N, C-alpha and C positions, 0 to 999 in steps of 0.2 A: 162349170167355172174352172175346175181343175182338169188339166189334160190327162193326168194319170193319178193312180192311187199313191204312188211313191211321193209325189209332190204334196198331196194332202197329208200323208203320214208325217212327212218332214215338217210341214207347217204346224201340225198338232204337237209334235215333239218340242218345237221352239216355244210354242205357247205354254206347254206344260213346264218347261225349264224356266221360262220367264216368271210364271206364277210361283213356282217353288222358290226362286230367287227372292221374290217380293216377300213371301212368307218368312223366309230365313232372315231377311233384313228386319222385318217387323219384330220377330222374336228377339234379335240382338238389341234392337232399340228399346224394347220393353225391359230386357235384362239390364241394360245400361241405365235406364231411368230409375229402376228400383235400386240399383247399386249406388247411383249418385245421390238419390234422395236420403240415403242413410248416412252420408258422410258428415263428419264433424272434424274440425281441426283446431288445435290449440297451439299457443306459443307462450313463452315465458321471457320476460325481460332479462337482459344480461345480469342484473343484480338480484334477480329472482324475487322482486317485490311486486311484480304485476304478472298475472296470467290471464290471457283472453282466449275464449273459445267461441268459434263461429259455427253455424250450421251449414247445410249444403247450399243455402241461398246466400251465404255470406252475412247473415244476421248475427250480431253479437248475442250469444245466448248465456254466457257466463263470464263474469269478471271477478277475479279474486285479487284483493290488495293485501299485501303483508302489512303488519302493524308498523314496520319501519317506514312506511309511506308518510307517517305523521311527522317525521323529522325533516321533510323536504317541502318545498313550496308547492302550491297547488298547480302552478304553471308547469313545473317539472313533472308532477304526477300526470297531468294531462298529456304532456309530450310522450311519456312512457306508455300510457294507455293507447294512444294513437299508433305509436311505433309497434307495440306488441300486437295490436289488432291487425295492422298491415302484415306483420310476420305470420299471423294466423291465416290471413287471406292467401299469402304465398304458399303456405303449407296446404291449404285447401286446393289451390290450383295444381299443386304437385300431385295430390291424390286424385283429382279429377283427370289429369293427364294420364296417370298410370292406369286408372280404371277404364278410361275410354279406349286406350290402346289395347289393353288386355281383352276387353269385351268385344270391340268391333274389329280388331286386327289392325296392325300398323299401316296397312296399305289402303284402308277404307278412307275415301275422301271426306267422310263425315267426321273423322277424328279431328282434323284441323278446324272444322267449323264449330264443333262442340268446345274445344279448348279455347279458341278465339273468343267465342261468345262468353264463356266464363271469365276469361281475362278482362274483357271489356266491362262486364258487369261488376267485377270486383274492383277494377281500377276506377270505375265511376263512383264508387262509394267514398273515395278520398281523392280530391283533385290533385293532391301533392304526390300521389303514388306514381312512380315512374315505371311501373310494370315489372319491377324486379321480382325474381323468383319464377319467371316464365321460362 
């Protein structure tokens, strides 16, 4: 099949390089997955009466309300909770962006895909989110 040994050796080297490349990509992907799964992000309202924390999936895992909340309407409190949670989403997306670029390298095409995926998921949690913070 091969006309000469040099051709066979060259083909084997290409296969070895390809396999090594796949293994390196898989290792970077595992490292990124581990890094992203541990992320949390918090935000505080401007008047410091609301603090929201989200996990790596964007799930609200902690909500702290200052006692001063009692002096305002429930509607105002709800607005602050939503706005502060959106700010936590924006912080999470910033962290995801940083971690992804550091782990995969800025030239890896997967960087954009990961960041876009997170942006869509976090934006989908609140129809009023304009994607700010991306």
